[in-house]
PLY file of the C-alpha trace (Angstrom):
ply
format ascii 1.0
element vertex 746
property float x
property float y
property float z
element edge 745
property int vertex1
property int vertex2
end_header
81.47 39.16 35.39
83.76 38.98 32.84
82.67 37.63 29.28
85.33 35.09 29.44
84.14 33.86 32.94
80.74 33.74 32.01
81.64 31.61 28.55
83.41 29.45 30.85
80.42 28.63 33.16
78.35 28.13 30.43
80.69 25.68 28.79
80.62 24.01 32.61
77.28 23.96 33.04
76.39 22.36 29.31
78.79 19.71 30.24
76.98 18.95 33.22
74.06 18.63 31.63
75.21 16.76 28.44
76.79 14.18 31.58
73.32 14.76 33.68
71.48 13.43 30.62
73.67 10.98 29.28
73.78 9.41 33.23
70.13 9.88 33.15
69.39 8.16 29.53
71.58 5.03 30.58
70.24 4.77 34.22
67.01 5.53 33.28
65.74 5.81 29.63
67.55 2.61 28.52
66.40 0.72 31.30
64.23 -2.14 29.68
65.60 -1.16 26.24
65.29 -4.50 23.81
68.64 -6.08 23.34
69.65 -7.29 19.20
68.48 -10.57 19.82
65.27 -9.47 20.95
64.52 -6.75 18.53
65.60 -9.38 15.94
63.19 -12.08 17.36
60.42 -9.85 18.73
58.12 -12.15 20.80
54.09 -11.73 20.03
51.79 -14.06 21.65
50.09 -15.72 18.47
46.66 -17.55 18.54
46.53 -21.49 18.17
44.00 -22.45 15.68
41.94 -25.33 15.90
40.61 -26.68 12.09
38.14 -29.12 11.38
38.77 -32.12 8.82
38.05 -29.94 5.98
39.43 -26.37 6.63
37.01 -25.19 8.74
38.44 -23.08 11.70
36.32 -24.68 15.07
38.26 -21.78 17.74
41.05 -20.45 18.98
43.43 -20.89 22.18
44.44 -17.42 22.91
46.13 -14.65 25.42
45.93 -12.12 22.53
43.44 -13.50 19.48
46.25 -12.98 16.54
47.15 -15.03 13.48
50.04 -13.48 11.38
50.02 -13.07 7.70
53.40 -12.20 5.13
53.37 -8.35 3.48
52.36 -10.18 0.23
49.28 -11.04 1.64
48.08 -8.17 3.26
45.75 -5.69 0.74
46.99 -2.76 -0.86
44.01 -0.51 0.14
45.08 -1.03 3.71
48.47 -0.39 3.54
47.71 2.73 1.75
44.62 3.78 4.30
47.34 2.94 7.17
50.03 4.96 6.04
47.82 7.75 4.65
46.24 8.20 8.36
48.88 7.32 10.35
52.10 8.43 9.28
52.01 9.98 5.71
56.16 10.04 5.89
56.60 6.22 6.73
58.86 5.52 3.65
61.26 8.52 4.08
62.07 8.52 7.74
64.47 7.15 9.79
61.84 5.86 12.84
61.24 9.12 14.21
59.34 11.92 12.33
61.46 14.95 14.16
59.15 18.07 12.50
55.64 15.65 13.51
57.04 15.73 17.13
57.31 19.36 16.72
54.23 19.93 15.20
52.32 18.13 17.90
54.10 19.71 21.04
53.33 23.03 19.41
49.24 22.45 19.15
49.43 20.67 22.40
51.02 24.30 23.98
49.07 26.22 22.51
45.75 24.96 21.34
45.44 22.29 24.16
45.41 19.59 21.08
46.93 16.12 21.84
47.66 15.32 18.17
49.74 11.81 18.42
52.88 12.32 17.04
53.90 8.37 16.95
55.23 7.21 13.63
54.19 3.62 12.33
57.56 2.19 13.98
57.27 4.35 17.17
53.92 2.33 17.85
55.21 -0.76 16.96
57.88 -0.38 19.21
55.22 0.42 21.96
53.27 -2.79 20.77
56.19 -4.84 21.01
58.36 -3.77 24.24
56.62 -1.02 26.15
53.92 -0.31 28.07
50.76 2.25 27.34
52.35 4.45 30.00
52.47 7.97 28.72
55.49 9.61 30.47
58.36 11.65 28.96
60.56 8.49 29.86
58.77 6.01 27.78
58.65 8.31 24.90
62.17 8.30 24.56
62.11 4.71 24.73
60.15 4.88 22.22
62.07 6.67 19.95
65.58 4.87 20.56
63.25 1.51 19.90
62.23 2.91 16.51
65.26 3.86 15.76
67.06 0.71 16.40
63.67 -1.07 14.39
64.69 0.72 11.85
68.37 -0.05 11.34
66.94 -3.96 11.86
64.01 -4.35 9.54
62.73 -2.95 6.08
59.86 -1.12 5.64
57.91 -3.70 4.60
58.98 -6.17 7.28
57.46 -2.95 9.54
54.44 -2.30 8.54
53.76 -6.60 8.32
54.83 -6.47 12.00
52.49 -3.36 12.30
49.56 -4.75 10.68
49.89 -8.48 12.90
50.12 -7.05 16.26
47.97 -4.07 16.59
44.61 -4.00 18.50
41.87 -3.56 15.86
39.06 -4.42 19.23
36.92 -7.09 20.33
40.02 -9.44 21.18
41.30 -8.97 17.57
44.87 -9.02 17.22
46.26 -8.89 13.54
44.81 -7.65 10.18
43.41 -11.17 9.67
41.53 -12.06 12.80
40.26 -8.52 12.63
38.87 -9.21 9.02
37.32 -12.62 10.00
35.77 -10.74 13.20
33.68 -7.81 11.65
33.40 -9.02 8.02
33.76 -12.98 7.91
35.84 -12.75 5.38
39.84 -13.41 4.43
41.65 -10.08 4.40
42.36 -10.13 0.25
38.60 -10.03 0.12
38.34 -6.71 1.68
36.82 -3.99 0.19
38.73 -0.62 -0.21
36.11 0.58 2.27
36.55 -2.19 4.74
39.94 -1.71 4.66
39.71 1.81 5.52
37.01 0.90 8.32
40.05 -1.48 9.93
42.38 1.25 9.63
39.71 4.09 11.12
39.49 1.42 14.39
43.17 1.79 14.96
43.12 5.15 16.74
40.44 3.99 19.66
39.05 0.62 19.14
36.41 0.85 21.38
35.18 4.40 20.68
35.51 3.24 16.69
33.72 0.22 17.39
31.19 -0.37 14.46
28.59 -1.90 16.46
28.41 0.02 19.52
29.38 3.09 17.56
28.10 3.12 14.13
28.19 6.80 13.10
31.37 7.40 14.50
32.75 4.57 12.76
31.49 5.98 9.30
32.77 9.21 10.03
36.22 8.16 10.88
36.34 5.76 8.00
35.27 8.38 5.76
38.32 10.67 7.16
40.57 7.61 6.03
39.11 7.24 2.53
39.78 11.46 2.36
43.24 11.11 3.19
43.80 7.91 0.89
42.25 10.30 -2.05
44.20 13.51 -0.71
47.71 11.15 -1.08
46.58 10.49 -4.66
45.45 6.48 -3.43
42.36 7.01 -4.78
41.14 8.70 -7.75
37.80 10.71 -7.11
35.71 7.97 -8.51
36.90 5.48 -6.26
36.82 7.32 -3.67
33.17 8.47 -4.41
32.34 5.02 -4.66
33.81 3.78 -1.95
32.38 6.57 0.36
28.63 4.84 -0.74
29.13 1.62 0.83
27.44 1.11 4.07
29.23 -0.28 7.03
28.23 -3.78 6.83
29.51 -5.93 9.68
29.15 -9.95 10.41
28.02 -9.00 13.43
25.08 -7.82 11.72
22.61 -10.24 10.54
19.90 -9.50 7.15
17.34 -8.32 9.56
19.62 -5.28 10.75
19.85 -6.40 14.43
22.60 -7.01 16.01
24.36 -10.94 16.81
26.36 -11.49 19.09
29.90 -11.69 18.65
31.33 -15.60 19.82
35.23 -15.48 20.26
34.35 -19.03 20.69
33.71 -22.30 19.01
29.61 -22.32 19.00
29.51 -25.80 16.97
31.88 -28.27 18.71
33.02 -26.62 22.01
33.55 -29.94 24.06
35.19 -31.29 21.48
37.75 -28.24 21.22
37.86 -27.91 25.12
38.58 -31.80 25.13
41.78 -31.04 22.91
42.91 -28.31 25.06
42.14 -30.29 28.22
44.62 -33.41 26.51
47.15 -31.53 25.52
47.64 -29.26 28.66
47.90 -32.83 30.61
50.24 -34.16 28.06
53.93 -33.92 29.09
55.35 -34.52 25.89
53.80 -31.26 24.69
54.99 -28.95 27.73
57.64 -27.08 25.40
54.92 -25.50 23.49
52.55 -23.15 24.73
48.80 -23.31 23.36
47.94 -19.92 24.14
51.09 -18.14 22.52
53.10 -20.23 19.91
50.49 -19.75 17.22
50.14 -23.24 16.45
47.82 -25.03 13.77
45.85 -27.77 15.40
44.27 -30.55 12.62
41.57 -32.48 13.99
39.35 -35.22 12.43
35.96 -33.49 12.99
34.04 -32.91 10.10
32.27 -29.51 10.07
29.27 -30.30 7.79
28.56 -33.36 9.82
28.70 -31.78 13.01
26.60 -29.10 11.62
23.57 -31.61 11.23
24.84 -33.20 14.51
23.99 -29.71 16.13
20.64 -29.18 13.51
18.97 -32.77 14.49
19.78 -32.34 18.65
17.98 -28.76 18.71
15.67 -29.77 16.75
14.75 -32.54 19.14
15.43 -31.71 22.49
13.10 -28.29 21.43
10.13 -30.30 21.77
11.17 -33.02 24.25
11.84 -30.11 26.95
8.84 -28.54 26.53
7.26 -31.88 27.13
9.34 -32.80 30.05
8.70 -28.91 31.62
4.82 -29.25 31.12
4.64 -32.81 33.22
7.36 -32.15 35.59
6.67 -31.04 38.79
9.54 -29.58 41.36
6.23 -28.91 44.31
5.87 -32.79 44.45
9.53 -33.02 44.38
10.29 -30.36 47.22
12.86 -32.27 49.10
15.00 -32.87 45.64
14.73 -29.05 45.91
15.60 -28.53 48.90
18.90 -30.82 48.38
19.84 -29.42 45.33
19.50 -25.61 46.21
21.62 -26.15 48.87
24.35 -27.67 47.07
23.92 -24.79 44.58
24.55 -22.44 47.93
27.62 -24.48 48.45
29.11 -24.15 44.76
28.00 -20.55 45.04
31.35 -18.13 44.50
29.51 -15.01 46.79
28.94 -17.99 49.22
32.54 -19.42 48.92
34.28 -16.24 49.37
32.64 -15.20 52.40
33.70 -15.30 56.05
32.72 -17.76 58.04
30.06 -15.34 60.20
28.76 -13.83 56.61
28.11 -17.22 55.07
24.62 -18.23 56.71
23.82 -14.52 55.81
24.54 -15.22 52.03
23.18 -18.97 52.72
19.75 -17.23 53.86
19.30 -14.34 51.00
20.15 -16.85 48.08
17.44 -19.60 49.53
15.16 -16.93 49.14
15.93 -15.50 45.86
13.65 -16.04 43.37
16.18 -15.45 40.45
18.51 -17.87 42.23
15.70 -20.38 43.01
14.80 -20.30 39.30
18.09 -20.60 37.76
18.71 -24.08 40.09
15.31 -25.18 38.83
15.95 -24.06 34.98
19.84 -25.89 35.23
18.86 -28.84 37.13
15.96 -29.86 34.68
17.25 -29.06 31.62
18.13 -32.49 29.52
21.70 -32.74 28.93
22.56 -35.03 26.16
26.45 -36.61 24.88
26.83 -37.37 21.44
29.75 -38.89 19.49
29.83 -39.70 15.77
32.64 -42.11 14.62
34.41 -43.54 11.55
34.80 -46.92 12.42
37.49 -47.55 9.70
39.81 -45.51 11.66
38.60 -44.57 14.87
38.45 -40.51 13.78
35.69 -38.60 15.94
33.78 -36.82 12.85
31.34 -34.80 15.51
30.84 -34.42 19.30
28.32 -33.00 21.15
28.69 -32.27 25.13
25.72 -30.75 26.63
22.29 -29.14 25.95
22.47 -26.55 23.23
20.16 -24.77 25.66
22.57 -25.05 27.92
25.34 -23.72 26.14
23.43 -20.68 25.01
22.14 -19.29 28.89
25.68 -20.46 30.36
28.50 -18.11 28.59
31.71 -20.47 30.15
29.52 -23.65 29.34
32.02 -24.98 27.11
34.21 -25.66 30.45
31.40 -27.47 31.68
30.74 -31.33 31.85
31.27 -33.39 28.51
28.42 -35.31 28.43
30.28 -37.39 25.53
33.64 -38.34 27.66
33.62 -37.24 31.18
30.18 -38.91 32.26
29.67 -42.38 33.34
26.07 -43.57 33.24
24.24 -47.41 33.47
23.67 -48.25 29.56
20.73 -50.28 30.14
20.09 -52.48 27.11
21.98 -50.68 25.11
24.89 -53.21 26.40
23.07 -56.26 25.28
24.97 -56.84 22.04
28.43 -58.10 24.10
25.78 -60.34 25.57
24.69 -61.83 22.11
27.83 -61.87 20.43
29.20 -64.36 23.38
26.53 -66.14 22.84
27.14 -66.22 18.98
30.81 -66.77 20.00
29.70 -69.81 21.76
27.57 -71.65 19.30
24.63 -70.13 18.91
23.21 -68.26 15.62
20.83 -65.45 14.92
17.72 -68.14 14.90
18.68 -70.26 17.94
15.97 -70.75 20.31
15.99 -69.71 23.78
13.03 -69.40 26.22
11.23 -65.92 26.99
9.15 -66.71 29.94
9.67 -65.93 33.32
13.42 -66.63 34.63
15.26 -67.23 38.38
18.47 -67.72 39.09
20.36 -67.95 42.50
23.42 -65.79 43.15
26.97 -67.31 44.72
25.57 -65.08 48.03
21.88 -67.14 47.60
19.75 -64.57 46.72
17.40 -65.44 44.49
17.49 -63.15 41.17
14.31 -62.37 39.16
14.69 -60.44 36.68
11.49 -58.78 34.95
10.95 -57.86 31.62
9.87 -61.12 29.72
8.54 -59.31 26.57
4.92 -60.52 27.22
6.31 -64.38 27.12
4.84 -67.36 28.81
6.79 -69.87 30.74
8.05 -72.46 28.34
7.58 -69.92 25.61
10.61 -69.83 22.92
12.02 -66.91 20.82
14.84 -66.78 18.60
17.76 -64.50 19.64
17.36 -62.05 16.92
13.58 -61.53 17.90
14.59 -61.48 22.02
17.03 -58.66 21.00
14.51 -57.02 18.42
12.18 -56.70 21.14
14.76 -56.12 24.08
13.40 -59.16 26.19
15.30 -58.67 29.78
14.93 -62.43 30.26
16.66 -63.77 27.60
19.58 -61.68 28.22
19.32 -63.09 31.32
19.47 -66.72 30.75
22.29 -66.08 28.27
24.68 -64.47 30.68
23.79 -67.23 33.13
23.99 -70.43 31.14
25.22 -69.86 27.76
28.00 -67.65 28.78
28.95 -66.31 31.90
29.45 -62.19 33.20
33.68 -62.51 33.64
33.40 -63.51 29.76
30.95 -60.56 28.63
33.49 -58.29 30.03
36.60 -59.76 28.78
34.62 -59.07 25.45
33.73 -55.49 26.44
36.95 -54.53 27.24
38.15 -55.64 23.66
35.38 -53.66 22.46
37.28 -50.84 23.83
34.94 -50.61 26.88
37.55 -49.02 29.78
35.24 -48.10 32.64
35.03 -50.65 35.63
32.32 -53.18 35.04
31.02 -56.03 37.27
31.02 -59.54 36.11
27.61 -60.29 37.76
24.34 -61.68 36.07
22.91 -58.01 36.46
24.98 -57.19 33.46
23.09 -58.94 31.34
20.53 -55.81 32.30
23.41 -53.55 31.28
23.39 -52.76 35.28
26.98 -54.40 35.68
29.03 -51.23 35.27
28.37 -47.51 33.92
30.05 -46.88 30.62
30.85 -43.62 28.92
29.34 -42.57 25.63
32.25 -42.19 23.75
33.63 -45.63 24.30
30.25 -47.27 24.15
29.81 -45.79 20.79
33.48 -46.90 19.85
32.44 -50.30 21.24
29.63 -50.54 18.56
32.15 -49.88 15.85
33.79 -53.12 16.44
30.54 -55.04 14.73
31.07 -52.51 11.35
34.63 -53.13 10.93
34.27 -57.25 11.22
34.89 -57.47 14.97
37.86 -55.06 14.61
38.39 -52.50 17.15
40.21 -49.44 16.51
40.08 -46.88 19.31
38.76 -43.06 18.88
41.18 -40.14 17.83
40.48 -36.52 17.51
44.30 -34.99 16.29
45.24 -35.82 12.91
48.66 -32.88 12.87
49.41 -30.06 14.82
51.97 -27.91 13.05
54.11 -24.89 14.17
53.28 -21.13 13.11
55.63 -22.28 10.06
53.83 -24.90 9.24
57.03 -27.58 10.41
55.06 -30.89 11.92
55.20 -31.41 15.71
52.84 -34.40 16.84
50.84 -36.37 14.27
48.81 -38.74 15.33
50.67 -42.63 15.77
51.36 -44.34 12.35
50.26 -47.44 13.75
46.83 -48.03 15.22
46.03 -49.95 18.02
43.69 -52.12 16.46
42.45 -55.20 18.48
40.53 -58.74 17.48
37.67 -58.38 19.74
35.67 -61.11 17.72
35.66 -63.24 14.55
34.36 -61.44 11.88
31.17 -63.85 10.85
30.16 -63.19 14.70
30.34 -59.32 14.08
28.18 -59.81 10.80
25.26 -62.22 12.68
25.36 -59.27 15.00
24.95 -56.39 12.15
22.02 -58.55 11.04
19.89 -58.94 14.35
20.75 -54.90 14.87
19.18 -54.25 11.87
15.90 -56.36 13.26
15.78 -53.41 16.18
16.26 -50.54 13.30
13.78 -52.14 10.74
11.17 -53.48 13.07
12.19 -53.33 16.87
12.56 -50.95 19.75
13.80 -48.12 17.70
11.93 -48.73 14.07
9.43 -46.05 14.33
12.09 -43.13 15.51
14.48 -44.34 13.07
12.63 -45.66 9.84
10.34 -42.93 9.83
12.78 -40.16 8.63
15.66 -42.55 7.33
14.90 -44.88 4.93
17.32 -45.72 2.19
20.30 -47.07 3.90
21.27 -49.73 5.94
21.03 -49.21 9.92
21.53 -51.44 12.85
21.63 -50.29 16.59
20.23 -50.98 20.01
17.94 -48.79 22.38
18.91 -48.46 25.96
16.61 -47.05 28.94
17.73 -47.84 32.72
15.97 -47.83 36.08
13.27 -44.89 36.00
14.08 -43.73 32.82
16.79 -42.04 34.37
18.82 -42.31 31.08
17.80 -42.87 27.41
20.30 -44.77 24.33
20.66 -45.14 21.14
23.45 -46.60 19.52
23.38 -47.53 16.08
25.41 -47.95 12.86
25.57 -47.28 9.06
27.95 -49.27 6.78
30.42 -46.10 7.54
29.33 -44.57 10.72
28.57 -44.93 14.12
27.09 -42.76 16.51
26.07 -43.07 19.94
23.37 -40.72 21.96
22.98 -40.22 25.43
20.37 -38.42 27.24
19.29 -37.90 31.03
20.33 -35.41 33.52
23.35 -34.28 35.67
21.23 -35.41 39.18
20.26 -38.89 38.41
16.85 -38.28 40.96
15.49 -36.12 37.94
14.35 -38.88 35.40
12.12 -39.25 32.40
9.64 -41.28 33.69
7.20 -38.40 34.11
7.03 -38.94 30.11
6.19 -42.45 30.31
7.21 -44.44 27.19
8.55 -41.02 25.60
11.22 -40.82 27.95
12.61 -44.47 26.74
15.69 -44.88 24.52
13.88 -45.68 21.51
11.22 -42.23 21.37
13.56 -40.27 23.23
17.12 -40.44 21.77
16.99 -42.63 18.80
15.11 -40.06 16.91
17.71 -37.64 17.11
20.14 -40.59 15.47
17.86 -41.20 12.71
17.28 -36.98 11.89
21.10 -37.04 11.72
21.88 -39.93 9.36
19.50 -38.58 7.32
20.91 -34.88 6.74
24.39 -36.46 6.56
23.46 -39.19 3.94
21.30 -36.52 1.96
24.43 -34.64 1.71
25.71 -35.66 -1.72
29.24 -33.51 -1.31
29.50 -36.00 1.54
31.46 -39.25 0.97
29.14 -42.02 2.05
27.81 -43.99 -0.52
27.71 -47.20 0.62
24.23 -48.40 1.68
24.47 -51.78 2.27
26.05 -53.97 5.01
28.82 -56.38 4.20
26.96 -59.42 5.30
24.46 -59.28 2.17
26.75 -59.67 0.00
27.18 -62.85 -1.76
28.62 -66.15 0.04
31.82 -66.60 -0.36
32.75 -63.36 -2.02
36.07 -61.90 -1.30
35.97 -58.18 -0.77
39.50 -56.33 -0.91
39.92 -53.57 1.35
42.76 -51.32 2.98
42.94 -51.00 6.47
42.88 -47.90 8.14
45.79 -44.92 7.12
48.77 -45.32 7.81
48.12 -49.41 7.15
47.24 -48.42 3.79
50.59 -47.67 2.95
52.20 -50.68 4.08
50.38 -53.40 3.07
47.09 -54.85 1.76
45.23 -57.70 2.77
42.52 -59.77 1.22
40.25 -61.20 3.63
37.21 -63.51 2.96
34.10 -62.29 3.67
31.98 -64.91 4.59
28.94 -64.60 6.53
28.00 -68.24 8.30
24.44 -69.54 7.50
22.17 -68.88 9.76
20.69 -72.38 11.44
18.44 -72.74 13.78
19.36 -75.22 17.04
17.16 -77.63 17.87
14.30 -76.49 20.60
15.66 -76.02 23.64
13.28 -78.11 26.57
10.65 -75.85 28.62
12.15 -74.61 31.94
14.64 -72.20 33.47
18.14 -73.85 32.11
19.05 -73.13 28.30
20.62 -76.65 27.04
23.70 -75.65 24.64
22.86 -77.34 20.90
25.16 -79.35 19.55
26.94 -77.23 17.47
30.96 -76.35 18.17
32.36 -74.28 20.39
34.67 -71.04 19.35
36.46 -68.79 21.94
38.63 -65.61 21.24
42.05 -65.78 22.52
0 1
1 2
2 3
3 4
4 5
5 6
6 7
7 8
8 9
9 10
10 11
11 12
12 13
13 14
14 15
15 16
16 17
17 18
18 19
19 20
20 21
21 22
22 23
23 24
24 25
25 26
26 27
27 28
28 29
29 30
30 31
31 32
32 33
33 34
34 35
35 36
36 37
37 38
38 39
39 40
40 41
41 42
42 43
43 44
44 45
45 46
46 47
47 48
48 49
49 50
50 51
51 52
52 53
53 54
54 55
55 56
56 57
57 58
58 59
59 60
60 61
61 62
62 63
63 64
64 65
65 66
66 67
67 68
68 69
69 70
70 71
71 72
72 73
73 74
74 75
75 76
76 77
77 78
78 79
79 80
80 81
81 82
82 83
83 84
84 85
85 86
86 87
87 88
88 89
89 90
90 91
91 92
92 93
93 94
94 95
95 96
96 97
97 98
98 99
99 100
100 101
101 102
102 103
103 104
104 105
105 106
106 107
107 108
108 109
109 110
110 111
111 112
112 113
113 114
114 115
115 116
116 117
117 118
118 119
119 120
120 121
121 122
122 123
123 124
124 125
125 126
126 127
127 128
128 129
129 130
130 131
131 132
132 133
133 134
134 135
135 136
136 137
137 138
138 139
139 140
140 141
141 142
142 143
143 144
144 145
145 146
146 147
147 148
148 149
149 150
150 151
151 152
152 153
153 154
154 155
155 156
156 157
157 158
158 159
159 160
160 161
161 162
162 163
163 164
164 165
165 166
166 167
167 168
168 169
169 170
170 171
171 172
172 173
173 174
174 175
175 176
176 177
177 178
178 179
179 180
180 181
181 182
182 183
183 184
184 185
185 186
186 187
187 188
188 189
189 190
190 191
191 192
192 193
193 194
194 195
195 196
196 197
197 198
198 199
199 200
200 201
201 202
202 203
203 204
204 205
205 206
206 207
207 208
208 209
209 210
210 211
211 212
212 213
213 214
214 215
215 216
216 217
217 218
218 219
219 220
220 221
221 222
222 223
223 224
224 225
225 226
226 227
227 228
228 229
229 230
230 231
231 232
232 233
233 234
234 235
235 236
236 237
237 238
238 239
239 240
240 241
241 242
242 243
243 244
244 245
245 246
246 247
247 248
248 249
249 250
250 251
251 252
252 253
253 254
254 255
255 256
256 257
257 258
258 259
259 260
260 261
261 262
262 263
263 264
264 265
265 266
266 267
267 268
268 269
269 270
270 271
271 272
272 273
273 274
274 275
275 276
276 277
277 278
278 279
279 280
280 281
281 282
282 283
283 284
284 285
285 286
286 287
287 288
288 289
289 290
290 291
291 292
292 293
293 294
294 295
295 296
296 297
297 298
298 299
299 300
300 301
301 302
302 303
303 304
304 305
305 306
306 307
307 308
308 309
309 310
310 311
311 312
312 313
313 314
314 315
315 316
316 317
317 318
318 319
319 320
320 321
321 322
322 323
323 324
324 325
325 326
326 327
327 328
328 329
329 330
330 331
331 332
332 333
333 334
334 335
335 336
336 337
337 338
338 339
339 340
340 341
341 342
342 343
343 344
344 345
345 346
346 347
347 348
348 349
349 350
350 351
351 352
352 353
353 354
354 355
355 356
356 357
357 358
358 359
359 360
360 361
361 362
362 363
363 364
364 365
365 366
366 367
367 368
368 369
369 370
370 371
371 372
372 373
373 374
374 375
375 376
376 377
377 378
378 379
379 380
380 381
381 382
382 383
383 384
384 385
385 386
386 387
387 388
388 389
389 390
390 391
391 392
392 393
393 394
394 395
395 396
396 397
397 398
398 399
399 400
400 401
401 402
402 403
403 404
404 405
405 406
406 407
407 408
408 409
409 410
410 411
411 412
412 413
413 414
414 415
415 416
416 417
417 418
418 419
419 420
420 421
421 422
422 423
423 424
424 425
425 426
426 427
427 428
428 429
429 430
430 431
431 432
432 433
433 434
434 435
435 436
436 437
437 438
438 439
439 440
440 441
441 442
442 443
443 444
444 445
445 446
446 447
447 448
448 449
449 450
450 451
451 452
452 453
453 454
454 455
455 456
456 457
457 458
458 459
459 460
460 461
461 462
462 463
463 464
464 465
465 466
466 467
467 468
468 469
469 470
470 471
471 472
472 473
473 474
474 475
475 476
476 477
477 478
478 479
479 480
480 481
481 482
482 483
483 484
484 485
485 486
486 487
487 488
488 489
489 490
490 491
491 492
492 493
493 494
494 495
495 496
496 497
497 498
498 499
499 500
500 501
501 502
502 503
503 504
504 505
505 506
506 507
507 508
508 509
509 510
510 511
511 512
512 513
513 514
514 515
515 516
516 517
517 518
518 519
519 520
520 521
521 522
522 523
523 524
524 525
525 526
526 527
527 528
528 529
529 530
530 531
531 532
532 533
533 534
534 535
535 536
536 537
537 538
538 539
539 540
540 541
541 542
542 543
543 544
544 545
545 546
546 547
547 548
548 549
549 550
550 551
551 552
552 553
553 554
554 555
555 556
556 557
557 558
558 559
559 560
560 561
561 562
562 563
563 564
564 565
565 566
566 567
567 568
568 569
569 570
570 571
571 572
572 573
573 574
574 575
575 576
576 577
577 578
578 579
579 580
580 581
581 582
582 583
583 584
584 585
585 586
586 587
587 588
588 589
589 590
590 591
591 592
592 593
593 594
594 595
595 596
596 597
597 598
598 599
599 600
600 601
601 602
602 603
603 604
604 605
605 606
606 607
607 608
608 609
609 610
610 611
611 612
612 613
613 614
614 615
615 616
616 617
617 618
618 619
619 620
620 621
621 622
622 623
623 624
624 625
625 626
626 627
627 628
628 629
629 630
630 631
631 632
632 633
633 634
634 635
635 636
636 637
637 638
638 639
639 640
640 641
641 642
642 643
643 644
644 645
645 646
646 647
647 648
648 649
649 650
650 651
651 652
652 653
653 654
654 655
655 656
656 657
657 658
658 659
659 660
660 661
661 662
662 663
663 664
664 665
665 666
666 667
667 668
668 669
669 670
670 671
671 672
672 673
673 674
674 675
675 676
676 677
677 678
678 679
679 680
680 681
681 682
682 683
683 684
684 685
685 686
686 687
687 688
688 689
689 690
690 691
691 692
692 693
693 694
694 695
695 696
696 697
697 698
698 699
699 700
700 701
701 702
702 703
703 704
704 705
705 706
706 707
707 708
708 709
709 710
710 711
711 712
712 713
713 714
714 715
715 716
716 717
717 718
718 719
719 720
720 721
721 722
722 723
723 724
724 725
725 726
726 727
727 728
728 729
729 730
730 731
731 732
732 733
733 734
734 735
735 736
736 737
737 738
738 739
739 740
740 741
741 742
742 743
743 744
744 745
């Protein structure tokens, strides 16, 4: 072939190859490349943060646990470690380092080494827009995107995006989350050695995990420190000092034992889950993604109060559970156990995924499995708890416990389980009686009015004879004051009140005004707390009406929600939905009476043995067979409610005798948590005296809850109605109203 013909042939081949390569790049490589708009607005999954009212991080909602930081707030040592290790020429190349790529290919071809050739920009393009597949097409796309990124952003912006998107392992994306996860620090608090360790983990987060592989992590960290020294980022003394620093990560406690890493809230898991569920159902919130938009949710919860609540619950339930376990006997409850086991089988994932033919085999195997049987016994006999602390002046939920700490520890997904503070309804027993007594006061009685406390019978509308038990050892015809009747929780007195002095319908209506929304039956048995089930949260909130001069303010838990830029997108209503539940003097007289329960009644031993310096009022409650144990009470500034029981109502505290009553099982938790809260001088709870004790005819100026304080202040005359004993009542079952004016609430 002539030279000219050969040259023409070669040129033709080159043209064909060039055209083919161009078509290949256009149709294959460029497919899926980000647009300019996508490059200018890269989308990353940012975790939503849930914060307490005092700024403590409670939890995240996330797909990738990631929180962005600005370049200026990233430690200089981290930037130096990153560029020294991952991309020495970062500040001089244009996105692709040709020499590094050629060198990597050469080493791979000659020695078989797989040395990384990607620049920081190429790694960023992969993290933002590509998958992790190792293919020729992806590498070409990576180079193209990197060049575009370099044309769109400054070097500092590229480093900022990279630092905020890279994975450090254990679900931590971005330096801020990584610093919190591994060192419990802000990035600004990291040492040089800690910055080097985080950079060391980037090569392979699992392989260089300082918890799983501390020695490998140390060697890699020291290599990063050497590279920083070689490139002049560290002096000799700084390098030597950093190398001496041990790998002390947050996941190792003082004894050197590994601690379990918690990616979710362990302080208030059900409180956080309540927020997630409510916002997920909120139609007005649909335009935001809780898991990707990097929202900041400011809540009402106080982290210190939550801590004290958790401590009090843990301390008491540990003892109570041990006592219950000693006395509860499954052999005496074999029928119940069989039913519980069968239910557990039908709820079992393996059983439900099996086909119809396999189900009987799976069931038979599970029912013979000791581990399965023991697990069912353990879960069903675990004492559950619902507890909430509220600020009655504004309705803010300050703390919440939704399940047994033991149950939470033993079940990784327990935060998604039943919230016993908000999602259960149980009979309140005698904890409901204050509503009965409040209506009696509304109808003209006083705390010292006398009522017969002996045996009592009542013929219902259906003609049935109702004879409540619980006379408090009163003989027929014996009289007692309302205060003493409530203090000793005498059932026959509350029964007389609801059938003679007031009526069930008025009591239910009062309950509605006090914030109880669950269905209640207007029947005589409501006098014993058997007129319907209530939630611990709503019963606790109802007691807040007594603290706040008869005004009920609904509970709430969200203060503000901000987007990732700090713009407020949702906040609590400007005007709270306050309701007048009762007259101020009635609320204060109820406080006088309920204080006697704490000082000399059914809750006195449990509470006053640990909590003595602050006025406290409240009421115990125990239902039939001690299936539920309650104590709801308040101080001048806080109201808290405690419910204890079991998920299956057939398992009860009855085996504990009086130890299972509300005054001995629930009230001690209340006393312990209040003692801890009031002992903390950093908390602003200084008021120790109830309002009713203040000078008669005094005038107190106070602010209505925020934001009403910005609009107006009202002076309200706070006068305690003098206690006047009503004329003695004649003996018999019918209580005669005293000659006092009757007040009705509109």
